[in-house]
C-alpha positions as CSV (number, residue, x, y, z in Angstrom):
1,M,-71.7,128.8,13.8
2,R,-70.3,129.8,10.5
3,D,-73.4,131.8,9.5
4,K,-73.6,133.7,12.7
5,P,-72.1,137.0,11.2
6,W,-74.8,136.8,8.5
7,K,-77.5,136.4,11.0
8,Q,-76.2,139.3,13.1
9,G,-75.9,141.5,9.9
10,L,-79.5,140.7,8.9
11,Q,-80.8,141.6,12.3
12,Q,-79.0,144.9,12.1
13,V,-80.3,145.7,8.6
14,Y,-83.8,144.4,8.9
15,L,-85.9,146.5,11.3
16,P,-89.5,145.2,11.4
17,P,-92.2,147.9,11.7
18,A,-93.8,148.5,15.0
19,A,-96.9,146.4,15.7
20,R,-100.1,148.4,15.7
21,K,-103.2,147.2,17.5
22,K,-101.7,143.8,18.0
23,Q,-103.5,143.0,21.2
24,E,-106.9,144.1,19.8
25,F,-106.3,141.8,16.8
26,L,-105.3,138.8,19.0
27,K,-108.4,139.2,21.2
28,Q,-110.6,138.4,18.2
29,F,-109.4,134.8,18.4
30,Q,-110.5,132.7,21.4
31,Q,-107.7,130.5,22.6
32,P,-108.4,127.8,25.2
33,E,-106.7,128.1,28.5
34,L,-103.8,125.7,29.0
35,S,-102.4,124.9,32.4
36,S,-98.7,124.2,32.8
37,F,-99.4,120.6,33.7
38,R,-101.6,120.1,30.7
39,F,-99.0,121.7,28.5
40,L,-96.4,119.3,29.7
41,V,-98.7,116.4,29.1
42,T,-99.3,117.5,25.5
43,Q,-95.6,117.9,24.9
44,G,-95.0,114.4,26.3
45,A,-97.1,113.0,23.4
46,Y,-94.5,114.4,21.0
47,L,-91.7,112.5,22.6
48,R,-90.8,109.3,20.8
49,P,-91.4,106.1,22.8
50,W,-87.7,105.0,22.3
51,S,-86.6,107.8,24.6
52,W,-88.4,106.2,27.5
53,L,-87.6,102.6,26.4
54,V,-83.9,103.5,26.6
55,S,-84.3,104.2,30.3
56,V,-86.3,101.0,30.9
57,G,-83.6,99.0,29.1
58,I,-80.8,100.6,31.2
59,L,-82.7,99.7,34.3
60,V,-83.2,96.1,33.2
61,F,-79.5,95.7,32.2
62,A,-78.5,97.2,35.5
63,L,-80.6,94.7,37.4
64,L,-79.0,91.9,35.4
65,I,-75.5,93.2,36.1
66,T,-76.0,93.5,39.8
67,Q,-77.3,89.9,39.9
68,N,-74.7,88.2,37.8
69,N,-71.4,90.2,38.4
70,N,-69.0,91.0,41.1
71,P,-69.5,94.2,43.1
72,Q,-66.2,95.5,41.9
73,E,-67.5,95.9,38.4
74,V,-69.5,99.1,38.9
75,W,-68.1,100.3,35.6
76,R,-70.6,98.0,33.8
77,V,-73.5,100.0,35.2
78,S,-71.7,103.3,34.6
79,A,-71.2,102.4,31.0
80,L,-75.0,102.3,30.5
81,L,-75.7,105.9,31.5
82,P,-74.2,107.6,28.4
83,F,-77.0,106.2,26.3
84,A,-79.6,107.9,28.6
85,A,-77.8,111.2,27.9
86,L,-77.8,110.3,24.2
87,A,-81.5,109.7,24.1
88,T,-82.2,113.1,25.8
89,V,-80.0,115.3,23.7
90,T,-81.0,113.7,20.3
91,E,-84.7,114.1,21.3
92,L,-84.1,117.8,22.1
93,S,-82.3,118.4,18.8
94,R,-85.0,116.7,16.6
95,S,-86.5,120.1,15.5
96,A,-83.0,121.2,14.3
97,R,-82.3,117.9,12.5
98,Y,-85.6,118.1,10.5
99,H,-85.3,121.8,9.9
100,M,-88.5,122.6,11.8
101,E,-87.1,125.4,14.0
102,E,-88.6,128.3,12.0
103,L,-92.0,126.7,12.0
104,E,-91.9,126.1,15.8
105,M,-90.6,129.6,16.4
106,S,-93.8,131.0,14.8
107,A,-96.2,128.8,16.8
108,R,-98.3,129.8,19.8
109,F,-95.6,128.7,22.1
110,S,-92.0,129.7,21.4
111,L,-89.4,127.2,20.5
112,K,-87.6,127.9,23.8
113,T,-90.8,127.0,25.7
114,L,-91.2,123.8,23.8
115,L,-87.6,122.7,24.4
116,M,-87.9,123.6,28.1
117,A,-91.0,121.5,28.4
118,R,-89.4,118.5,26.7
119,L,-86.2,118.9,28.7
120,T,-88.3,118.9,31.9
121,L,-90.0,115.7,31.0
122,L,-86.8,113.9,29.8
123,G,-84.9,115.3,32.8
124,L,-87.5,114.0,35.2
125,G,-87.3,110.6,33.6
126,N,-83.5,110.5,33.9
127,L,-83.8,111.7,37.5
128,V,-86.1,108.8,38.3
129,L,-83.7,106.4,36.6
130,L,-80.7,107.7,38.7
131,A,-82.8,107.7,41.9
132,V,-83.5,104.0,41.4
133,L,-80.0,103.1,40.3
134,L,-78.2,104.9,43.1
135,P,-79.4,102.9,46.1
136,L,-79.4,99.7,44.0
137,V,-75.7,100.1,42.9
138,A,-74.6,101.4,46.3
139,G,-76.0,98.5,48.1
140,W,-74.6,96.0,45.6
141,S,-71.1,97.5,45.5
142,Q,-70.8,98.5,49.2
143,L,-69.5,101.9,48.1
144,P,-70.5,105.1,49.9
145,L,-73.6,106.7,48.4
146,A,-71.9,109.9,47.3
147,Q,-69.0,108.0,45.6
148,T,-71.6,105.8,43.8
149,G,-73.5,108.8,42.6
150,C,-70.3,110.4,41.2
151,M,-69.4,107.2,39.3
152,L,-72.9,107.2,37.8
153,L,-73.1,110.9,37.1
154,C,-69.6,111.3,35.5
155,P,-70.3,109.4,32.2
156,Y,-73.8,110.8,32.0
157,C,-72.7,114.5,32.3
158,L,-69.7,114.0,30.0
159,T,-71.8,112.4,27.3
160,S,-74.5,115.2,27.6
161,L,-71.8,117.8,27.4
162,I,-70.2,116.4,24.3
163,C,-73.6,115.8,22.6
164,L,-74.8,119.3,23.3
165,V,-71.7,120.8,21.8
166,L,-72.1,118.6,18.7
167,S,-75.8,119.5,18.4
168,R,-74.9,123.2,18.4
169,R,-72.2,122.8,15.8
170,F,-74.1,120.5,13.4
171,R,-77.7,120.8,12.3
172,G,-78.1,117.9,9.9
173,S,-78.9,114.2,10.4
174,E,-75.2,113.4,10.9
175,V,-75.5,114.8,14.5
176,V,-77.2,111.6,15.6
177,F,-74.3,109.5,14.3
178,L,-71.7,111.8,15.9
179,C,-73.6,111.8,19.3
180,A,-73.9,108.0,19.1
181,V,-70.1,107.7,18.5
182,A,-69.5,110.0,21.5
183,A,-71.8,108.0,23.8
184,A,-70.1,104.7,22.7
185,A,-66.7,106.2,23.4
186,V,-67.6,107.4,26.8
187,S,-69.2,104.1,27.6
188,G,-66.0,102.4,26.5
189,L,-63.9,104.7,28.8
190,C,-65.9,103.4,31.7
191,Y,-63.9,100.3,31.5
192,L,-61.1,102.3,33.0
193,W,-63.0,102.3,36.3
194,Q,-62.1,98.7,36.7
195,S,-58.4,99.4,36.8
196,A,-58.9,102.6,38.8
197,W,-60.9,100.9,41.5
198,P,-58.1,100.4,44.1
199,V,-57.0,104.1,43.6
200,L,-60.5,105.5,44.0
201,E,-60.9,103.8,47.4
202,T,-58.0,105.4,49.1
203,G,-56.5,108.9,49.7
204,N,-58.1,112.1,48.4
205,H,-59.2,110.5,45.2
206,P,-62.9,110.4,46.2
207,V,-62.7,114.1,46.8
208,T,-61.1,114.6,43.4
209,L,-63.8,112.4,41.8
210,A,-66.5,114.5,43.5
211,G,-64.9,117.8,42.3
212,F,-64.6,116.4,38.8
213,T,-68.3,115.4,38.8
214,L,-69.4,118.8,40.0
215,V,-67.4,120.5,37.2
216,L,-68.9,118.2,34.6
217,L,-72.4,118.8,36.1
218,G,-71.9,122.6,35.9
219,L,-70.6,122.5,32.3
220,M,-73.6,120.3,31.3
221,I,-76.1,122.8,32.8
222,W,-74.3,125.7,31.1
223,E,-74.4,123.9,27.8
224,Y,-78.1,123.2,28.2
225,G,-78.6,126.9,28.9
226,K,-76.7,127.9,25.8
227,Y,-78.7,125.4,23.7
228,L,-82.1,126.6,25.0
229,F,-81.5,130.4,25.2
230,C,-79.0,131.3,22.5
231,G,-81.4,130.7,19.6
232,E,-83.3,133.4,17.8
233,E,-87.0,133.8,18.1
234,L,-89.2,135.4,15.4
235,V,-90.4,138.9,16.2
236,W,-94.1,138.1,16.4
237,N,-93.5,135.7,19.3
């Protein structure tokens, strides 16, 4: 980020005083116990309904595609997955878009904890979606299960990777538009699967596809880690 040197300089100049009797002060206030499960449930209430509706819509469209198209057109189902990635990343970056990061940093739970909880919920939703689509599409297309998984995961991981990079570079409302353009572009690229179909079925190309998928998956996880753990937390957290 362009203001990163300023942040580093302020952190070096500003040295907060050491906390005195912090624990004694905090013990004066009774805070209700909150289990991990209940915490996840409370964070689920802050996720907007459209994040879940996108997954439901993708599943409905995938069912329609498998009923009304030739098995060779797996790319039509793959083209739907970028929008699941778009919904996840834009939901995670909502605090940054509305400039609420400082407020959430000073709350009872750190911003990293909140983002991790929301990512867990959204990730579980996407995992369920992929778990349903994988046997459905594999049985319809007659492709091996591993190859079908790669063809579904590639556009999802690529879109997540691009959107995460954009979310770290831009903090305003324009990030939603940029991520939507990226998701639409990746979805359009899935059309190339149709022409690449005979190539992917022969030779070492399935191995190449698997390797490419693993690389994208690793880069996506790395970018999620950077997004979650590279932010600053306020001292009193």
